[in-house]
C-alpha positions in Angstrom: 12.8 -8.1 5.3 12.4 -6.9 1.7 15.9 -8.4 0.1 15.3 -11.5 1.5 12.6 -11.7 0.0 13.5 -10.4 -3.6 16.5 -13.0 -3.2 14.3 -15.9 -2.5 12.4 -15.0 -4.7 14.8 -15.3 -7.9 15.8 -18.4 -6.7 11.7 -19.8 -6.1 11.4 -18.7 -9.9 14.4 -20.9 -11.3 13.5 -24.2 -9.8 11.7 -26.3 -11.6 8.7 -26.7 -9.9 7.7 -23.9 -9.6 8.2 -23.0 -13.1 6.2 -26.3 -13.9 3.1 -24.9 -12.0 3.5 -21.3 -13.0 5.5 -21.3 -15.8 5.9 -23.3 -19.4 7.7 -26.1 -21.0 11.0 -25.1 -22.8 12.9 -27.8 -24.8 15.8 -24.9 -25.9 16.2 -24.0 -22.0 19.2 -25.7 -20.2 16.4 -27.0 -17.5 13.7 -27.7 -19.5 11.6 -24.9 -18.4 10.6 -21.0 -18.7 8.5 -18.3 -17.5 7.2 -15.4 -18.8 9.1 -12.0 -18.2 5.7 -10.4 -18.0 4.7 -13.2 -14.8 8.5 -12.9 -13.6 8.2 -8.4 -13.3 5.0 -8.9 -12.6 5.5 -11.6 -9.6 8.0 -8.6 -7.7 6.5 -5.5 -8.2 3.4 -6.5 -7.3 4.8 -6.6 -3.4 6.4 -3.2 -4.7 2.7 -2.1 -4.8 1.9 -3.4 -1.7 4.3 -2.7 0.5 3.5 1.1 -1.1 0.0 0.9 0.2 1.1 -0.5 3.1 3.0 2.5 4.0 0.2 4.5 3.3 -2.0 3.0 4.9 0.0 2.6 8.5 0.1 6.9 8.6 -4.1 6.7 10.1 -3.8 3.0 11.3 -1.5 3.8 13.8 -3.4 7.0 14.8 -6.5 5.1 15.9 -5.0 1.5 16.1 -1.7 2.2 18.2 1.7 0.7 17.3 1.2 -2.6 18.9 -2.0 -3.4 16.7 -0.9 -2.3 13.5 2.5 -4.9 13.7 -0.6 -7.2 14.7 -2.5 -6.5 11.8 0.7 -7.1 10.0 1.6 -10.3 11.0 -1.9 -12.3 10.7 -1.6 -9.9 7.1 2.0 -11.8 6.5 0.5 -15.1 7.4 -2.7 -14.9 5.2 -0.5 -13.8 2.5 2.1 -16.7 3.0 -0.7 -18.9 2.9 -2.2 -17.8 -0.4 1.2 -18.4 -2.4 2.0 -21.9 -0.7 -1.6 -22.8 -1.5 -2.4 -21.9 -4.4 -1.7 -23.1 -8.7 -2.6 -19.7 -9.9 -0.6 -17.3 -11.1 -3.4 -14.8 -10.7 -3.9 -16.2 -7.2 -0.5 -15.6 -6.9 -0.4 -12.0 -7.3 -2.8 -11.6 -5.0 -0.8 -13.3 -2.4 2.1 -10.8 -3.6 0.2 -7.3 -3.1 -1.2 -8.5 0.6 2.4 -9.9 1.4 3.7 -5.8 0.2 1.0 -4.8 2.3 2.3 -6.0 5.2 5.8 -5.5 5.0 5.0 -2.1 4.3 3.4 -1.6 7.6 6.0 -3.8 9.3 8.8 -1.3 7.7 6.8 1.8 8.8 5.8 0.6 12.2 9.8 -0.1 12.7 10.5 3.5 11.9 7.9 5.3 14.3 9.0 2.6 16.9 13.1 4.0 16.1 12.0 7.7 16.4 9.5 7.8 19.3 12.1 5.6 21.9 15.8 7.2 20.8 16.5 10.6 22.1 16.4 13.6 19.5 20.3 13.0 18.9 20.0 9.7 18.0 17.4 9.5 15.8 18.6 9.9 12.4 22.0 7.8 13.6 19.2 5.3 15.0 17.5 5.4 11.4 20.7 5.2 9.3 21.1 2.2 11.0 17.8 1.0 10.2 17.6 1.9 6.4 21.4 0.0 6.2 19.8 -3.2 7.7 16.7 -3.9 5.4 18.1 -2.7 2.4 19.0 -5.7 0.0 23.2 -6.5 -0.7 23.9 -8.1 -3.6 
């Protein structure tokens, strides 16, 4: 999920329509538009910060609300983040959407790991978590 998002984010930041909204005109650029490196870095890194927040928050949430409710909260949060990012023309709102999306990803990833550990027999937990980690790591 995270690797897919990073790949798509890089692709969106190269699209002229995206650059017209969040970038600036650059006559020297082959496509005529460019985006600040600070904006690029924040769009990418704010999701990681949100992921850390979501992963850390999932422990207490799952204790009181349960795993299923955690996944439901993450789904609603993900939909909210998507709506914010799709509907905005403000870089600040885009940043907020990226943090919220990171929080939902952190909750999803942490909850999935908890499910794997709880559902597999003790002798298969390491293998199960290893396979899960391989499925979410971005491949170049």
